[in-house]
C-alpha positions as CSV (number, residue, x, y, z in Angstrom):
1,X,-88.2,46.9,50.7
2,X,-88.8,45.0,47.5
3,X,-86.0,43.6,45.3
4,X,-86.2,46.3,42.6
5,X,-85.9,49.1,45.2
6,X,-83.0,47.3,46.8
7,X,-81.2,46.9,43.4
8,X,-81.7,50.6,42.6
9,X,-80.2,51.5,45.9
10,X,-77.3,49.1,45.3
11,X,-76.6,50.7,42.0
12,X,-76.2,54.1,43.7
13,X,-74.2,52.9,46.6
14,X,-70.4,53.3,46.4
15,X,-69.9,49.6,47.1
16,X,-66.1,49.5,46.7
17,X,-65.5,52.5,48.9
18,X,-68.0,51.2,51.5
19,X,-66.2,47.8,51.6
20,X,-62.9,49.5,52.0
21,X,-64.1,51.6,55.0
22,X,-65.8,48.6,56.6
23,X,-62.7,46.5,56.1
24,X,-60.5,49.1,57.8
25,X,-63.0,49.4,60.7
26,X,-62.9,45.6,61.2
27,X,-59.1,45.6,61.4
28,X,-58.9,48.6,63.7
29,X,-57.9,47.8,67.3
30,X,-60.5,49.3,69.7
31,X,-60.8,49.3,73.5
32,X,-61.5,45.8,74.6
33,X,-64.9,46.6,76.2
34,X,-66.1,48.3,73.0
35,X,-65.2,45.7,70.5
36,X,-66.1,42.7,72.7
37,X,-69.6,44.2,73.2
38,X,-69.9,44.8,69.5
39,X,-68.8,41.2,68.7
40,X,-71.2,39.7,71.2
41,X,-74.0,41.8,69.7
42,X,-73.0,40.6,66.2
43,X,-72.9,36.9,67.5
44,X,-76.3,37.2,69.0
45,X,-77.8,39.0,65.9
46,X,-76.5,36.4,63.5
47,X,-76.8,33.4,65.8
48,X,-73.1,32.6,65.7
49,X,-72.2,29.4,67.5
50,X,-69.2,30.5,69.6
51,X,-69.0,27.1,71.2
52,X,-67.4,26.0,67.9
53,X,-64.8,28.8,67.9
54,X,-61.2,28.0,68.5
55,X,-61.0,30.6,71.2
56,X,-63.5,32.5,73.4
57,X,-64.7,35.9,72.1
58,X,-62.3,37.8,74.4
59,X,-59.3,36.3,72.5
60,X,-60.0,38.3,69.3
61,X,-58.6,41.8,69.4
62,X,-60.3,43.0,66.2
63,X,-63.5,42.2,64.3
64,X,-61.4,40.9,61.3
65,X,-59.8,38.2,63.6
66,X,-63.2,37.3,65.0
67,X,-64.7,36.9,61.5
68,X,-61.8,34.7,60.3
69,X,-61.7,32.7,63.5
70,X,-60.7,29.1,63.4
71,X,-62.7,26.1,64.7
72,X,-61.9,23.8,67.6
73,X,-59.6,20.9,66.5
74,X,-61.4,17.9,65.2
75,X,-64.8,19.7,65.0
76,X,-65.0,19.2,61.2
77,X,-63.8,15.7,60.3
78,X,-62.7,15.4,56.7
79,X,-64.2,12.4,54.8
80,X,-61.2,10.0,54.5
81,X,-62.2,8.3,51.3
82,X,-59.5,9.3,48.8
83,X,-62.1,9.6,46.0
84,X,-64.7,11.6,47.9
85,X,-65.0,15.3,47.2
86,X,-65.7,17.3,50.4
87,X,-67.3,20.6,51.0
88,X,-64.7,23.3,51.2
89,X,-66.7,25.5,53.6
90,X,-69.6,25.7,56.0
91,X,-72.4,27.2,53.9
92,X,-75.6,26.7,52.0
93,X,-75.9,25.4,48.4
94,X,-77.1,28.0,46.1
95,X,-77.0,26.0,42.8
96,X,-75.4,22.8,41.6
97,X,-75.1,21.0,38.3
98,X,-72.9,20.2,35.3
99,X,-71.9,23.1,33.0
100,X,-73.7,22.7,29.6
101,X,-71.3,24.1,27.0
102,X,-69.5,26.0,29.7
103,X,-72.7,27.6,31.2
104,X,-73.6,27.7,34.8
105,X,-76.9,28.6,36.5
106,X,-76.9,31.6,38.8
107,X,-80.7,31.6,39.4
108,X,-83.8,30.9,37.5
109,X,-83.5,32.6,34.2
110,X,-80.0,33.8,34.7
111,X,-76.9,32.0,33.5
112,X,-73.2,32.9,33.2
113,X,-70.2,31.3,31.5
114,X,-67.2,29.7,33.0
115,X,-65.1,31.9,30.7
116,X,-66.7,35.0,32.3
117,X,-66.2,33.7,35.8
118,X,-62.5,32.8,35.4
119,X,-61.8,35.9,33.2
120,X,-59.7,33.7,30.9
121,X,-61.2,31.6,28.1
122,X,-58.2,29.3,27.9
123,X,-58.1,28.6,31.6
124,X,-61.9,28.0,31.5
125,X,-61.8,25.5,28.6
126,X,-61.0,22.4,30.7
127,X,-64.1,23.0,32.8
128,X,-66.7,23.2,30.0
129,X,-69.2,20.4,30.7
130,X,-67.9,19.6,34.2
131,X,-69.4,19.5,37.6
132,X,-69.9,22.8,39.4
133,X,-71.6,24.1,42.5
134,X,-72.1,27.5,44.2
135,X,-72.0,27.7,48.0
136,X,-73.1,30.8,50.0
137,X,-71.4,31.7,53.3
138,X,-73.6,33.8,55.6
139,X,-72.2,36.2,58.2
140,X,-72.7,33.6,60.9
141,X,-70.6,31.0,59.1
142,X,-67.0,29.9,59.5
143,X,-65.2,32.0,56.9
144,X,-62.2,29.9,55.9
145,X,-62.0,28.0,52.6
146,X,-60.4,24.6,52.3
147,X,-59.4,22.2,49.5
148,X,-62.2,19.7,48.3
149,X,-59.6,17.1,47.4
150,X,-55.9,16.5,48.0
151,X,-53.6,17.7,45.3
152,X,-51.2,20.4,44.1
153,X,-52.0,24.1,44.0
154,X,-50.8,25.0,40.5
155,X,-51.6,28.7,40.4
156,X,-54.0,31.5,41.2
157,X,-55.8,34.4,39.5
158,X,-56.8,37.7,41.2
159,X,-59.5,39.4,39.3
160,X,-60.5,42.8,40.6
161,X,-64.1,43.8,40.3
162,X,-67.2,45.2,41.9
163,X,-68.7,44.5,45.3
164,X,-72.3,43.7,44.8
165,X,-74.1,41.9,47.6
166,X,-74.5,38.1,47.1
167,X,-77.8,37.9,48.9
168,X,-80.9,36.4,47.3
169,X,-82.1,39.7,45.9
170,X,-78.8,40.3,44.0
171,X,-78.5,36.6,42.9
172,X,-82.0,36.8,41.4
173,X,-81.6,40.1,39.7
174,X,-78.0,41.0,38.9
175,X,-76.9,39.5,35.6
176,X,-73.5,37.6,35.9
177,X,-73.2,38.7,39.5
178,X,-70.3,36.3,40.3
179,X,-68.5,37.4,37.2
180,X,-68.5,41.1,37.9
181,X,-67.6,40.9,41.6
182,X,-64.0,40.7,42.7
183,X,-62.6,37.1,42.7
184,X,-59.6,35.1,43.8
185,X,-59.3,31.8,41.9
186,X,-57.2,28.9,43.2
187,X,-56.2,26.3,40.6
188,X,-55.5,22.7,41.7
189,X,-54.4,19.5,40.1
190,X,-56.2,16.6,41.9
191,X,-57.2,12.9,41.5
192,X,-60.2,14.4,39.6
193,X,-57.9,16.4,37.3
194,X,-58.1,20.1,37.2
195,X,-60.2,22.0,39.9
196,X,-60.9,25.7,40.3
197,X,-61.9,27.1,43.7
198,X,-63.4,30.5,43.0
199,X,-63.7,32.8,46.0
200,X,-66.1,35.7,45.3
201,X,-66.1,39.0,47.1
202,X,-69.2,41.0,48.0
203,X,-70.3,44.2,49.7
204,X,-68.3,44.6,52.9
205,X,-66.2,41.5,52.1
206,X,-63.3,43.8,52.0
207,X,-60.5,41.3,51.4
208,X,-59.9,37.7,50.5
209,X,-56.6,36.2,51.7
210,X,-54.8,33.2,50.3
211,X,-53.3,30.7,52.8
212,X,-50.6,29.4,50.4
213,X,-49.0,32.6,49.2
214,X,-48.8,36.3,50.1
215,X,-52.0,37.2,48.2
216,X,-54.6,39.6,49.6
217,X,-57.3,41.1,47.4
218,X,-58.7,44.7,47.5
219,X,-55.5,46.4,48.5
220,X,-55.1,48.6,45.5
221,X,-53.0,46.1,43.5
222,X,-53.8,45.3,39.9
223,X,-55.2,41.9,38.8
224,X,-52.7,39.1,38.5
225,X,-52.4,35.6,37.1
226,X,-49.6,33.4,38.5
227,X,-48.6,29.8,37.7
228,X,-46.3,27.9,40.0
229,X,-43.4,25.9,38.5
230,X,-43.7,23.1,41.1
231,X,-46.8,24.1,43.0
232,X,-47.8,23.5,46.6
233,X,-49.0,20.2,47.9
234,X,-52.3,20.5,49.8
235,X,-54.2,17.8,51.7
236,X,-57.9,17.3,51.4
237,X,-59.4,19.8,53.8
238,X,-56.2,21.9,53.8
239,X,-56.8,25.6,54.1
240,X,-56.7,27.6,50.9
241,X,-57.8,31.0,52.2
242,X,-60.3,33.1,54.1
243,X,-62.9,35.7,53.7
244,X,-63.2,38.8,55.9
245,X,-66.9,38.4,56.4
246,X,-69.0,36.0,54.4
247,X,-69.5,35.5,50.6
248,X,-69.6,32.8,48.0
249,X,-67.4,29.9,46.8
250,X,-67.8,28.2,43.4
251,X,-66.2,24.8,42.6
252,X,-65.4,23.8,39.1
253,X,-64.2,20.4,37.8
254,X,-63.4,18.8,34.5
255,X,-66.2,16.9,32.6
256,X,-66.7,13.3,33.7
257,X,-64.4,13.6,36.7
258,X,-66.8,14.3,39.5
259,X,-70.3,13.0,40.2
260,X,-72.3,15.0,42.8
261,X,-73.7,13.2,45.8
262,X,-77.5,13.3,46.2
263,X,-77.0,15.4,49.4
264,X,-75.9,18.3,47.2
265,X,-79.3,19.9,46.6
266,X,-80.3,23.6,46.3
267,X,-80.6,25.1,49.8
268,X,-78.8,22.1,51.5
269,X,-76.7,23.2,54.5
270,X,-73.1,21.9,54.3
271,X,-70.3,21.6,56.7
272,X,-66.6,21.6,55.9
273,X,-65.3,18.1,55.2
274,X,-68.6,16.3,54.5
275,X,-68.8,14.3,51.3
276,X,-70.5,16.1,48.5
277,X,-69.3,14.1,45.5
278,X,-67.2,11.3,44.3
279,X,-64.5,10.7,41.7
280,X,-65.9,7.8,39.6
């Protein structure tokens, strides 16, 4: 199937309803032999490294718990340098750069604005001209999202939206893909100033959960922006949330506050906790 045929099918597909149904199915308790066989088949199909999982596959009573599994303690050491920016996830770099006049690159020939991404021009203003990167999480990856720097969680924004796939065909063809899909944005104050960690939903990524508050997306609730009076302290590598299945994370920083490491190249494979940048 070529990209254009795929995109035509995606336009016709009821993506939100499908994501809801898939999400409900992943959370449904099934007889142990059934769901364990299905999880093993999934792990084989996507080459999931279960040796890294916190528990053996038999431990997880639902697909959702399997998808959001933790890792064995100490498996992803967090770079200890206070000024190093670390990868918030296991994933692959889609794009990386510095936002020229608040614009970011989605793919060759396709740009979007930070204002569109955050859904709030005022909140986006501090990030114009700053470092940004897009990291894709595949179905085989660890699906929890962590803080790239130590700091304070100052608020969040839940932005309801669509559920387009975030695979290469969509990234190359769907204008402002990350700005039309559902998003949960976590705002932090760090040694590098303001930081936004944008978690982007996708087809069959039925929900995104925050780790620091009772926030779960795609549950029928309206969009919401919340600012904390005092905020929540978070250490570098501290958990911010999790995807039910894989998707995309976009990091945003203020201009001049973060310099990307040479390792951060398009298609580079990242692991949680590895250094990807530095605070000058």
